[in-house]
C-alpha positions as CSV (number, residue, x, y, z in Angstrom):
1,M,4.8,-11.3,12.6
2,I,6.0,-7.7,13.2
3,K,6.0,-5.8,16.4
4,T,7.7,-2.4,16.9
5,E,7.7,-0.1,20.0
6,S,8.8,3.5,19.7
7,L,10.9,2.6,16.7
8,T,13.0,5.6,15.7
9,R,15.8,6.4,13.2
10,H,17.8,9.6,13.0
11,F,20.1,10.8,10.2
12,T,22.7,13.6,10.3
13,V,22.4,15.8,7.2
14,K,24.7,18.8,7.0
15,K,25.3,18.7,10.8
16,K,21.6,18.7,11.4
17,T,19.6,15.8,12.9
18,V,16.8,14.5,10.7
19,E,14.2,12.3,12.3
20,A,13.2,9.9,9.4
21,V,11.1,7.7,11.6
22,S,9.7,8.8,15.0
23,G,8.4,6.6,17.7
24,L,6.7,4.0,15.4
25,D,4.4,1.5,17.2
26,L,3.2,-1.1,14.8
27,E,1.9,-4.7,14.8
28,V,1.4,-6.9,11.8
29,R,-0.3,-10.3,12.2
30,P,0.5,-13.4,10.3
31,G,-1.2,-13.6,6.8
32,E,-1.9,-9.8,6.6
33,L,-1.2,-7.7,3.5
34,V,-0.3,-4.3,4.7
35,A,0.5,-1.2,2.6
36,F,2.6,1.7,3.9
37,L,1.4,4.9,2.3
38,G,3.0,8.3,2.3
39,P,4.9,10.8,0.1
40,N,8.6,10.8,-0.6
41,G,10.6,11.3,2.6
42,A,7.7,10.2,4.9
43,G,9.8,7.3,6.4
44,K,8.3,4.3,4.6
45,S,11.5,2.9,3.1
46,T,13.5,3.7,6.2
47,T,11.0,1.7,8.2
48,L,11.3,-1.2,5.8
49,R,15.1,-1.0,5.9
50,M,15.1,-1.2,9.7
51,L,12.6,-4.1,9.7
52,T,14.8,-6.0,7.2
53,T,18.0,-5.3,9.3
54,L,19.6,-3.1,6.6
55,L,19.5,-0.1,9.0
56,T,20.0,-0.1,12.7
57,P,17.4,1.7,14.7
58,T,18.5,4.8,16.6
59,S,16.2,3.8,19.5
60,G,13.1,1.7,20.2
61,T,12.6,-2.0,19.4
62,A,11.5,-4.2,16.5
63,E,10.7,-7.9,16.4
64,V,10.3,-9.5,13.0
65,A,9.2,-13.2,12.6
66,G,9.9,-13.6,16.4
67,F,13.4,-12.2,16.4
68,D,14.9,-8.9,17.5
69,V,16.4,-7.0,14.5
70,R,19.3,-5.7,16.6
71,T,20.4,-8.9,18.4
72,N,19.3,-11.6,15.9
73,P,19.6,-10.1,12.4
74,R,20.6,-13.4,10.8
75,D,17.5,-15.1,12.1
76,V,15.4,-12.3,10.8
77,R,17.0,-12.5,7.4
78,A,16.5,-16.2,7.1
79,R,12.7,-15.8,7.5
80,I,12.0,-12.8,5.3
81,G,12.1,-12.0,1.6
82,Y,13.0,-8.4,0.6
83,I,12.4,-6.8,-2.8
84,G,13.9,-3.4,-2.9
85,Q,13.3,-0.6,-5.4
86,G,16.2,-1.5,-7.6
87,N,16.6,-4.8,-9.6
88,G,18.2,-7.5,-7.5
89,A,19.5,-9.8,-10.2
90,G,22.9,-9.4,-11.9
91,H,22.4,-8.1,-15.4
92,S,25.0,-10.4,-16.9
93,Q,23.5,-13.5,-15.3
94,R,20.7,-15.8,-16.5
95,G,17.5,-15.5,-14.5
96,R,17.4,-19.2,-13.6
97,D,21.0,-19.2,-12.4
98,E,20.3,-16.2,-10.2
99,L,17.4,-18.0,-8.6
100,I,19.4,-21.1,-7.9
101,S,22.3,-19.1,-6.5
102,Q,19.9,-17.2,-4.2
103,G,18.4,-20.5,-3.0
104,R,21.9,-21.9,-2.3
105,A,22.8,-18.8,-0.4
106,Y,19.8,-19.4,1.9
107,G,20.9,-23.0,2.6
108,L,18.9,-25.0,0.1
109,G,20.6,-28.1,-1.4
110,R,21.4,-28.1,-5.1
111,V,18.4,-30.2,-6.1
112,A,16.0,-28.3,-3.8
113,A,17.2,-24.9,-5.1
114,R,16.7,-26.0,-8.7
115,S,13.3,-27.5,-8.0
116,R,12.2,-24.4,-6.2
117,A,13.5,-22.1,-9.0
118,D,11.5,-24.2,-11.5
119,E,8.4,-23.8,-9.4
120,L,8.7,-20.1,-9.1
121,I,9.5,-19.6,-12.8
122,E,6.4,-21.4,-13.7
123,S,4.1,-19.7,-11.2
124,L,5.3,-16.2,-12.1
125,G,5.1,-16.7,-15.8
126,L,8.9,-16.6,-16.5
127,A,9.3,-19.9,-18.3
128,E,10.0,-18.3,-21.7
129,V,12.6,-15.9,-20.5
130,A,14.2,-17.7,-17.5
131,D,17.3,-18.7,-19.4
132,R,17.9,-15.3,-21.0
133,M,20.4,-12.7,-19.6
134,V,18.7,-10.5,-17.1
135,S,19.8,-7.4,-19.1
136,S,17.5,-8.6,-22.0
137,L,14.4,-8.8,-19.9
138,S,11.6,-6.2,-19.8
139,G,10.9,-4.1,-16.7
140,G,7.9,-6.3,-15.8
141,Q,9.9,-9.5,-16.3
142,R,12.8,-8.2,-14.1
143,R,10.3,-7.2,-11.4
144,R,8.8,-10.7,-11.4
145,L,12.3,-12.2,-11.2
146,D,12.9,-10.0,-8.2
147,I,9.8,-11.4,-6.6
148,A,11.0,-14.9,-7.4
149,M,14.3,-14.2,-5.7
150,G,12.6,-12.9,-2.6
151,L,10.5,-16.1,-2.4
152,I,13.1,-18.7,-3.3
153,H,13.4,-19.8,0.4
154,T,9.7,-19.7,1.0
155,P,9.7,-16.9,3.6
156,P,6.7,-16.4,5.8
157,L,7.1,-12.7,5.5
158,L,7.7,-10.7,2.3
159,F,8.7,-7.0,2.0
160,L,8.1,-5.1,-1.2
161,D,9.4,-1.6,-1.6
162,E,7.7,0.3,-4.4
163,P,7.2,-3.0,-6.4
164,S,5.4,-1.2,-9.4
165,T,7.6,1.8,-9.8
166,G,8.7,2.3,-13.4
167,L,6.4,-0.3,-14.8
168,D,3.8,0.5,-17.5
169,T,0.1,0.0,-16.8
170,Q,-0.1,-3.5,-18.1
171,N,2.9,-4.7,-16.2
172,R,1.6,-3.1,-13.0
173,V,-1.7,-4.9,-13.3
174,N,0.1,-8.2,-14.0
175,L,2.4,-7.7,-11.0
176,Q,-0.5,-6.9,-8.7
177,E,-2.3,-10.1,-9.8
178,H,0.9,-12.1,-8.9
179,I,1.0,-10.5,-5.5
180,R,-2.7,-11.3,-4.9
181,R,-2.1,-14.9,-5.9
182,L,1.0,-15.3,-3.7
183,H,-1.0,-13.9,-0.7
184,S,-4.2,-15.9,-1.2
185,D,-2.6,-19.2,-2.2
186,H,0.3,-19.4,0.2
187,G,-0.9,-17.1,3.1
188,T,2.4,-15.1,2.9
189,T,2.4,-12.1,5.1
190,M,3.2,-9.1,2.9
191,V,4.3,-5.5,3.7
192,L,4.6,-3.1,0.7
193,T,5.2,0.5,0.2
194,T,3.7,2.3,-2.8
195,H,3.0,5.7,-4.3
196,Y,0.1,4.3,-6.3
197,L,-3.1,5.0,-4.4
198,D,-5.1,2.6,-6.5
199,E,-2.6,-0.2,-5.9
200,A,-2.8,0.3,-2.1
201,D,-6.6,0.4,-2.3
202,Q,-6.9,-2.7,-4.4
203,L,-4.2,-4.9,-2.8
204,A,-4.0,-4.1,0.9
205,E,-6.4,-5.3,3.6
206,R,-4.9,-2.6,5.8
207,I,-3.3,0.8,5.1
208,V,-0.7,2.4,7.4
209,V,-0.4,6.1,6.6
210,I,3.0,7.6,7.5
211,D,3.9,11.3,7.3
212,H,7.0,13.0,8.6
213,G,8.2,9.8,10.1
214,K,5.0,9.3,12.2
215,L,2.1,6.9,11.9
216,I,-1.0,9.0,11.5
217,A,-3.6,6.4,10.5
218,D,-4.0,2.6,10.5
219,D,-7.1,0.8,9.3
220,S,-8.7,-0.9,6.3
221,P,-9.0,1.2,3.1
222,A,-12.8,1.2,3.4
223,R,-12.9,2.3,7.1
224,L,-10.3,5.0,6.5
225,K,-12.4,6.5,3.7
226,S,-15.7,6.1,5.6
227,E,-14.4,7.6,8.9
228,H,-12.3,10.5,7.6
229,V,-14.1,11.5,4.4
230,G,-17.3,9.6,3.5
231,D,-19.2,9.6,0.2
232,R,-20.2,12.9,-1.5
233,I,-23.8,13.2,-2.8
234,V,-24.1,16.2,-5.2
235,L,-27.7,17.2,-6.0
236,G,-28.6,19.8,-8.7
237,F,-31.8,22.0,-8.6
238,D,-33.4,24.5,-10.9
239,T,-33.1,27.4,-8.4
240,A,-31.1,28.4,-5.3
241,A,-34.3,28.5,-3.3
242,A,-35.0,24.8,-4.2
243,A,-31.5,23.9,-3.2
244,A,-31.8,25.7,0.2
245,A,-35.1,23.8,0.9
246,A,-33.5,20.5,0.0
247,A,-30.5,21.2,2.3
248,N,-32.9,21.7,5.2
249,R,-34.5,18.3,4.6
250,A,-31.1,16.7,3.9
251,G,-29.9,17.8,7.3
252,A,-32.2,15.2,9.0
253,F,-30.1,12.4,7.4
254,G,-26.9,13.5,9.2
255,G,-23.5,14.2,7.7
256,R,-22.2,17.5,6.4
257,V,-24.5,19.6,4.1
258,E,-23.1,22.4,2.0
259,V,-25.1,24.7,-0.4
260,A,-23.6,26.6,-3.4
261,G,-26.1,28.3,-5.5
262,A,-28.4,25.6,-7.0
263,T,-26.2,22.7,-5.8
264,V,-26.3,20.8,-2.5
265,T,-23.3,18.6,-1.5
266,I,-23.9,16.1,1.3
267,S,-20.9,14.2,2.8
268,V,-21.9,11.0,4.6
269,P,-20.3,7.6,5.4
270,E,-22.6,5.5,3.2
271,G,-23.9,7.7,0.4
272,T,-25.0,5.1,-2.0
273,Q,-27.4,3.7,0.6
274,L,-28.8,7.1,1.5
275,V,-29.6,8.3,-2.1
276,P,-32.9,6.4,-2.5
277,K,-34.2,7.6,0.8
278,L,-33.1,11.2,0.2
279,L,-34.7,11.3,-3.3
280,R,-38.0,9.9,-2.0
281,G,-38.1,12.5,0.7
282,L,-37.4,15.3,-1.7
283,D,-40.1,14.0,-4.1
284,E,-42.6,13.8,-1.3
285,A,-41.8,17.4,-0.4
286,E,-42.2,18.4,-4.1
287,I,-38.7,19.6,-4.5
288,P,-37.6,18.4,-8.0
289,V,-34.0,17.2,-8.4
290,T,-32.4,17.9,-11.8
291,A,-29.1,16.0,-11.3
292,V,-27.6,13.4,-8.9
293,E,-24.0,12.4,-8.6
294,V,-22.3,10.2,-5.9
295,T,-18.6,10.4,-5.5
296,R,-16.7,7.8,-3.6
297,P,-13.7,9.0,-1.6
298,T,-10.1,8.1,-2.4
299,L,-7.1,7.5,-0.2
300,D,-5.8,10.8,-1.4
301,D,-8.9,12.4,0.1
302,V,-8.1,10.7,3.4
303,F,-4.5,12.0,3.3
304,L,-5.8,15.5,2.5
305,V,-8.1,15.4,5.5
306,L,-5.4,14.0,7.9
307,T,-2.5,16.3,6.8
308,G,-4.0,19.2,4.9
309,R,-2.2,18.4,1.7
310,S,-2.5,15.9,-1.2
311,L,-0.6,12.7,-1.2
312,R,-0.4,12.8,-5.0
313,E,1.4,16.1,-4.9
314,G,3.8,14.9,-2.2
315,A,4.6,11.8,-4.2
316,A,5.3,13.8,-7.3
317,A,7.5,16.1,-5.4
């Protein structure tokens, strides 16, 4: 559905060249739900804007839905939906009218556009507000209207740029559920950017981590966390001597073992499966454990390992 080779975009800022995206090689298969993750300025939105023909690449190639973004931008646009960071509907228009107009712009007949608008209004829970002015809708309602506008022509590929930004927790959860349903029920290929680590973790089958315009990791959330961080098992003991003895035995299970006073921390890929074996071994060695805690890694931990800094801090900045 998407294939890029050495995709690059430069900007000139105060007579200096800024490489927003640098040599990006990427493939997205039909039906995938992929999240681009990275702090502000990492190149996520610039990549999406090139893939949706809103920006021309400086160099490299990109094919979207089978068409080159440079030579066939109209064919690309006819086959994608794009939901940007701002609201797409006119504030002085009614939601239903905006959907119908969008459908007509994509070549749907009047009857087909109205029928499709009605279908999306129902599936996205907009029936009670569809005939109100867009300016009177809540943030969550406007975001769902944006999604409906992006889906009006039934595109095989949908881009969502920061879909949950500015929404409260409840509306974020509702929007995520709509995205899951669209993906599972219709098999729509989806590419989204987000600052919310939990959103990427819960929604995406695949995470593409971008930093300074470069792709630095690409895998499922579970594999990224297992490969780069692993689970942390923290064991407490009565004395530092007991902790040291436990660390010696824990080394046989692999992973990284650290001792700090009366506490032992073990980093391994599958910590929850190791805990029972580890505790049995310590019990047989008569090394009493006073406390056990297993911490699962986050995507921010992955980013910290890969880049040396926190993704949360980068997003906030």
